[in-house]
C-alpha positions in Angstrom: 36.9 37.2 60.0 33.7 39.2 59.3 32.5 42.8 59.7 28.8 42.2 58.9 26.3 39.4 58.8 22.7 39.6 57.6 20.0 37.0 57.8 16.2 36.4 57.8 15.1 34.3 60.8 11.9 32.3 59.9 9.5 32.4 62.8 8.6 28.7 63.5 5.5 27.3 65.1 6.1 26.8 68.9 8.9 28.0 71.1 12.2 29.2 69.8 15.4 31.0 70.7 17.8 32.0 67.9 19.7 34.8 66.2 23.3 35.8 65.6 26.6 35.0 67.0 28.3 38.4 67.7 31.7 37.2 68.9 33.7 34.0 69.3 37.1 33.8 71.0 36.7 30.2 72.1 34.4 27.7 73.7 34.4 29.7 76.9 34.2 33.2 75.4 31.4 34.0 72.9 28.3 36.2 72.6 24.9 35.4 71.2 22.1 37.8 70.3 18.8 36.1 70.5 15.2 36.7 69.4 12.9 34.6 71.5 9.3 33.4 71.3 7.0 36.4 71.8 9.5 38.9 70.5 11.9 39.2 73.5 15.6 39.8 72.7 18.7 39.3 74.7 22.4 39.6 74.2 24.3 37.0 76.3 28.0 36.5 76.7 29.5 33.3 77.8 32.6 34.1 79.9 34.5 32.7 82.9 32.2 29.6 83.0 29.0 31.5 83.2 26.6 33.7 81.3 26.5 37.5 81.5 23.4 39.3 80.1 24.6 42.4 78.3 21.1 43.5 77.1 17.5 42.3 77.5 14.4 43.9 75.9 11.7 43.7 73.3 12.2 43.4 69.5 10.2 45.6 67.2 7.3 43.8 65.5 8.5 42.2 62.3 7.3 43.7 59.0 6.6 40.2 57.9 5.1 38.2 60.8 6.7 35.0 59.4 10.3 36.3 59.7 12.7 38.7 61.5 15.3 40.7 59.6 18.6 40.5 61.6 22.0 41.9 61.1 25.2 42.5 63.1 27.9 45.0 62.2 31.4 45.3 63.7 32.5 48.9 63.9 35.1 51.0 65.8 33.0 51.1 69.0 31.9 47.4 68.9 29.3 45.1 67.5 25.8 46.4 66.8 22.9 44.0 66.7 20.0 45.1 64.5 16.4 43.7 64.5 13.9 45.0 62.0 16.0 48.2 61.5 16.3 48.9 65.3 19.9 49.0 66.7 20.9 47.4 70.0 24.5 48.2 71.1 27.2 48.6 70.2 28.7 46.0 72.5 32.5 46.0 73.1 33.3 42.3 72.3 36.5 40.4 71.5 37.2 38.4 68.4 36.3 38.9 64.7 33.8 36.1 64.2 30.1 36.5 63.3 27.6 33.7 62.6 24.2 32.2 63.3 23.1 30.7 66.6 20.1 28.9 68.1 19.3 27.2 71.4 17.5 23.9 71.7 15.2 24.3 68.8 15.0 23.9 65.0 15.2 27.1 63.0 15.5 28.2 59.4 17.6 31.1 58.3 17.3 32.6 54.8 19.2 35.1 52.7 22.3 34.8 54.8 25.2 37.0 53.8 28.6 38.0 55.3 31.2 40.7 54.6 
């Protein structure tokens, strides 16, 4: 179980979708917070055999154009996803798991730490 994860997401050449796993209760109940090509972000929960979009918006521009600073913190009100110091959430999510995630691409994460 974790209360915080931090990572740097290296921005690759070409299309990408990747970020942090905000919750995991099983193969049919988990939540991913993604940064996508062009700086879009979304928080998507897999539940009841489908996807529910909890949030969709734009990420702040990265301080270093080659990577995004990402973190997720579990608090009393839920899980907060942070991109480049800007908070999104909190989201009321089950489970105590945090991790890395990506969708149909190859990504590099650096300086990963958990608490």
